[in-house]
N, C-alpha and C positions, 0 to 999 in steps of 0.2 A: 204385410207381412214382412219380417227380415233376413235376408239370406248373407249368409257370412260366405267370404271368398277369401281364400288361403292359399298360402305360397305355394306355387303345382312344383312337382319335378320336373326340372330343366335340362336334367341330363344323369346319365345312369350314375354318376358316382357325385354327383351335386348334391349336398346336404343343404344349403343355406340360397338365398340370393340378396341382393340389395336393390331397395328400391330407389332409382336413379330418379324418376319425376312421375307426378299421378299428373295422368290426363283428364282426370275427372275430378271436380270438386263436388262436396256436399252440395246437394241440391241441383244437379246434374242430370239431367235426362239419360238415360243410358238404354241404346240397344241391345241387344241378344248379339252379343262375337264381337261388338265394339272394342276398340282398346281401351283401358282403364288407367293401365299403369304400364311403365317401362321398366324393367328389372335387368341388373347387371349381374351375372355370373361369372367366373374366370374362362368360360368358354364363350359366351354370347351375351348379346343384349339383346332380349327379348320383348315383346310385349304380351300383357297379360289381358287374353279376352274376358269381356264380362258374362257370366253364364246365362244369364235371362235379363230380360226386360224390366226396367224398372228406372230407380232413382237414388244417385247417391245417396248413403245416410249417411257416414262415417270413416274416414280414416285413422286406422286402427293403430297401424306400421306410416313412422313418418320419413320424409323424403332421407336418403342417407342410411336408414335403418336397414342392420342385416339380420335378416328373418329367417330361422329355419325353417325346411319344408314341412309344410301341413300346417304352419301356425296361423293364424289370422291376420290378414290385414286390411281389411275395410270390410265393410257388410253395404248392403243395398237392399232398398224396399222395393220389392216386386212389383211388376206393375198391375194396376187395377185399385189401389190404394196409395192417397197422399202421404206424403213424409208426416202430415198433422194425425193422421189417423194411427199409420204404424208407429208412432210413437206412445198413442194412447192406449193402442194393445202390449206394447211393452210394459208400458206403466203398471196396467191391469195384471199382467201376468208376473210383473216385479214384485206389486202389492200382495197377490195370493200367496206368493213365495215365503213374503215375511211373515206371513199370518197374522197381520195387524186386520184388527176391524174398524179403525179409524177411516175417516173417508181418506181416497186418494189426494195423495198434492198436488195442487195446477202446475202443469211442467211448462207450460207457456211465460217463466215468470221472467223478470226484469233482472238484468245482470248483477243489481244489486242486490238481492234477496238472496237469501240463504235457507236450504233445506238442513232441517235438523237430523244429525241421523240418529237412529235407534242405537240404546244401549245394548251393548255386547258383554256377556260374562266374562268376567276376569279369568284372565288366562286361559282366554281361548287363543287356538292357532291363529297364525297371520295368514295364512294360504291353506289352498284347497278345501279343507274341513271346517273353514270360518264358517257360522253363521250370516245370512243374509242381512247386508248393511244398508242403510241409505247415506251414501256418501252426502258430504254437503257439496255443494256447489258454490266455489269461490268464485269474487271477482277478477277479472285479469291482471297480470302483472304489471307493475305503472309503466312499464316501456308500452304498454298497449293503452293508455291512458284510462283503465278501468270501463272498456266500452264494450269487452265480450267475455264470457265465461270461457274457464281453460278445462277441458276434459282430456286427462293422459297426458297432459304438457302441450298440446295442440291450441294453437288459437283459432278461437273462433269466430273473431270480431268480424262485424258485416255482415254474421248471417242472418237468416230469419229467425223468428221466434220458434216457429216449427222443427227447423235444422237442429237449432239447439236441446230443442226438446226432445227429438229422435235421440241425439246425441248421449243427452243424460238416460234416459230409457235404456239404453243400451248399456250404461254402465251401470243402470241398477240390476240388469238382470245378469250378467255377469260375474265373476268372482272380484269379491272387495277386500280392498288393504285397510287394515287396521285405522281407525277415526283418531285424530287429532295430530296436532304438529309433531310431537313425540312419537307416535306411533314407528315411525322408520327407524327410529335409535333402540327399540324397546326389544326386537330381536335381538339375536346372537350376533355379536360383530364380526363373522370371521370372514367377511370379505368374499365370500361366494355366492351371495344371494341366498341362501340356504334362510327359512324364517320370514324371507319378504315378498309380497307380492309385488313382482317386475316383470315389465314387457322383455321380449326375448331379445329386443336390442340393447336394453340396459343392464341383462342378465351378461350379455357378451362383452359390453362395455366394461362392467366390473371385474371380470374375469381378465380380461385382457391387458390394464391396468393397476391390478393387484388393490382395489379399492376395501378400503375398511367403512362397510357403511354403516357401523356405529356412528361415525363422524361427521355424517350425512344430515342436514335437516331438508326432508321433502318440501318441496312446493307444491306437488300437484294435491287431486282431490282426497280429503283426509289424511293427508300428510303423507302420500304416498310419493316415493322417489323416482325422479323422471332422468331421460338421458340428460337435459339441462344442467339438473343439478351435480350429475356424476361429473361431465365436462367440465363444468367450472370448479370442482373441487379439485380436480385432475391438475387441471391448469393452474391452480394457486397453489396446490401441494408442491407441483415440479417447479415454480417459481421460488421456493424458498421461503415463500410468506407466512406459513406456519396457519393459513387460515383453512379453516375444516366447517364452513359452511355454516359459521355457529350465527346464532339471531342478530341483527345488527339493526341498530336506528336508522342507517343509511337505507335507503331504494335498494333493491335487487339490481337496476338496472345502473345503478351509479357504482357497482364494486368494481373495481378495475379487474380485468380478465388478464391481459397480455402484460405482467406485471416482470419488470429485469430482474435477472438473478442480482445484481448490484445494487439496489435500492437498500438502505439501512433498515437495519433489524427493528421489530417494535419495541417503543418505550415499556420501560418496566412495569409502568401500570396496566399493560394491556394483558387480557387474559392469556396465561400460558399454553402454548399449544397443545392438542391433544397426542398427535404422534411426532415421532422424531423427523423434523425436515433436514433434506441434504442441504450441504454446503455448496457455496458457487463452486468449490472445487470438483464436488460430487459430480454434481449435475453436468459439467462441462465434460466430464470423463464418461457420459452415456452412451456416447459412440466410440467406438476405439479410437486411438490419437490419430491412426494414418488417416482417418476419414471424419476430423474435426474440421469445424468448418474456419475459415480463413477471411482476412479484409477481403473483398471482393468477391468472393463466395455468393453462388446463389441456390440457396434451397428450394426445390420444387416439390410444391406437398403432394403425397401419395393420392391419387385418385381411388377410387372405389374398384375401378376394374385394376388397377394395377397391385393392388392390396389383395384382391381375389386371384389374379395369375400367379406373383410369389407363394401365396399359402396351397397353391394346387402342384407348383412346380416342387417347391420343399418335401411336400407331402408325398409326391412321387420318388424323390429320391430318397427319401426315408423310408418308403414302404418296398421297393422295388431295387433288389442288387441287379444294377444295370451293368450289361456288357455289351461289347461291339465289334462290329464286322463290316467290313468295307471289300468291294470288287470294282474291278473298272468294266464298262460295258463296251463294246464298240457298236455305235449306235449310226454304222450307215446302213443297214437295210432301213431303218426305221426312217431315215433322215430322205432315203429316194423316195419311199410312200408320200412322206409327210409333201415334200417338195413338189411332188406330182398334182397331189390331191388337195393341197393349201388354198388354191385359190378359187378351184372350183366350191370345194367346201363353205368356204365362208362366203358365196354368195348363194348358195343354198340353204346355208343355215344360218347365216347371220353373225358367227362367231368364229372366231381365229382358231386354226388347229394348232397346237401346241405339240410338244413331247409328252406332256399329261396324259391324256388318255390313253397313249401305247403303254406308257408304263403302267399305269393302273390296270389296264385289263390284263397283263401280264401277273401283277401281285393278286389279282384276284385267280387268274387259274393256279400260281402257286400254292394260294391258301386252300383252294381243291384238293391239291396233293400233298400238303403239310396243315394239318386240322389246327394243331397243337398251335401255332403260331396265331390261329384265330381264335383265341382263349382268355380265360382271365381265373386267377387265383383266388379258392375259397378253405377256409378250412376242413371241407368235409372232400375235398379234392380238385382236380383243377375241372373246370368248367369250360367244356370244347362247344364253342356257339355254332348251329346250324345254319343260321342265315350270315351271309357277308357283309355286311354295313360298314362301306367304306367312309372315313373319315378323311377329310380335305381339309389341310391347313390353311387357312386363309390370312393374310398379314394385314393389318390396317396400321396407320398412323401412332396409336396408342394402344391397340390392342391386339389379340390374336383369338381369331374364330375357328371353331372346327366343325363346319357342316357337315352333315351326314348322308350319301348317297345310298338309300336305303335298298336291300337287296340287289347288289351293284353287279351279282354273278349273271342278271337277267339281262344286263347291256350289252351291247356291242361296244365297240369302240366308238362310233358316231355318237350311239346314245350316251355314253359318258362324258365323252365332249359337251356335247349342247346341255346335260343335266348339269355338269361342273361349271360351265358357265353361268345358267343361269343360278347357281346357288350361290356362287361367288361376286356376282352383279347383287344378288338382294343380300348378302352378308355385308358389302360396303355400305348398302343404302341401307341399314339394320332393320329389314323388312323378310326377315327370318322368321319363320313360325314353329312353334316349340319341338314338334314332333320332327324337324329339319335338324335339331342339335343332339337327340336323344340316341342312345343304343348303339353309337358306332362299336365297331369290334376290331378295326385296324385302323390303323393313320398314316396316311400316305403325306408326305410333307415334300413340294417342291420348293427348296431352298436355292435352285437353280436359277428359277426365275429373279431372282434378285441379284444373282451373280456370285453366289457361293460354289468353290469346287469342291469344298470339305468340309463336311456336316455331321455333330455329333448330337443328336435329337436327344431328351427327355421324354420317357414314356407317356402318353395319355392314360392315366387310369380309368379303370381298373385293367386296362389293354395288356395285350402280352408282348406287344414290340411296336415299334415305328420305324417305316423306311423313309429315309431322304433321298432325293433325287437330285443332283449338284449339277450343275452348268455343262450342256455341250461344250467340249470344248476340242478343237482339232489339235491332235498331238504327233508328233513321230512314235511309230509302235514298231515293231518286228512282225512281220508278218510271213512264214517260213525261215527263209534266209536271206530277208530282205528289209529296208526300211521303207514304212507306206505310213501317209499322213490320213488319219482318219480320224471321224468323230467320237468323243470318249467321253463317258460321264462317269463320275465316280458316284455307287449307288451304296448307301450306308444302312445299317441296321442296327438299333438299338432294340438289346431283347431284356426280359426278366428271367432272370438265372434261374429262378425258382421254378420256372416252367418249363425253359426249353434249357438246353446246353449247347455247347458249341455243336456238336452236330448237328442237330435240327436245325441251328442257327444258319450255319453253312450251307446245308443242303437247300433252303430255303432260299437263300440269296441265289445261290447258282444257278437255282432252277428258274429264276425269274430272270438272271442274266442271259441263261440259253434259249429263253422263250425270246426276249427282245433280239438278242444276234439272229435268231434261226426265224424270224418273221420273212415270208417270201416277199423280197421288194417287188414283186410284179403282180403283189396281189391289191385286191379291193378294200375299202373299209366295211366291216362287215359289222 
């Protein structure tokens, strides 16, 4: 029996994830809860566990594909049935759904064999309500040497006949695309994917690049448009060559992709381009002139993580009207406790005692007194969270991760210190679990650990605020009528002005300040 695995919810505000790497390939045995893929979001790099024992059947989403939450990413043949047996069952089910009385087509076919599609009535819709069709199994592209079959644009070269059969069966039992090389151009060329049977990754590329699907001839099964087709079209269009993936006598692998915009235009005998192409001058103006590349400049390609972070940050600034408050905190009492306890604490727990758990404990107590800071915005009203799940920002070399201390109000300073140290270590080694990056209600950002002395952070949606604790620096301050040297920390708050005004935000920040300054320096860690 085949089980479909979908993209899980990787965070309260996360709507999609990027497949960074498949840890299992078709035909590999899988144990329940064993990691099958690495997924990237703007918050975390997480591993997706297998929901059951079995054998990997089909990789529906390719590496690098951006998949919305709830959409399928792969299928698994559950334990107790071989891949060939599962393929045969899927084929029988697909044959029954077609309603054909003809004998079932053998599935373990050679790559050079082709299954002929059933005829579809004229004018049938291309997606959703289309009758079940049997798509053709075409040979692999020229680049693969014709040694494997292409299923949904994924190269299955070198796989067993049973694995290929399973992938074909899965495609037979799912929604089908229009059949024929010209089917992709038959629907409305609106550029938004309407009327086409496209995977979520392809739809996202179409929207992102404003692609006119009517100009693309699909290379997938039954003329289906794949991610590769869209990327090749965008590269050729942006290079100013006027090539719109039209059929050519040259093999697809021989088509130059990285064309220079300075190449000579096509001769007059070449087919006229279907869409207006940008001139080299307009292509150079794609970026603001102040950010144009010059001689010796280097363009660093955007990773999926960087794109996700950028999207999340932009969305947060567009969603929430940010306002900021900062106070100075005298950390003298906290410093005395830390200096006295840090050696014994590290020996006892194996982690360093920093200022972070002291500030975290004060933030938690202040949130209990001012619950509208532990909230989120909704059209129905302000949602005040019952639990205090404290997110702790962890900076990596090329990423920013926010693991969550769940029910943080139940932990003492010692408990917060050990829990946050563990989460931070596993965040840096990419071993966080999914529930450890979900459900944060308030975020604390320790920018002081990096040497910052004043920070204005961007709110981690859909939370109401984020607090930054900057570096503790000894400074001269006025104490009574005298000047003294004190360890001072800037404590900043970025808050959503839809949920809280300056009054509530200031009360919250000053509450944290008083809790830190009023801690008993002779007390112990509790």
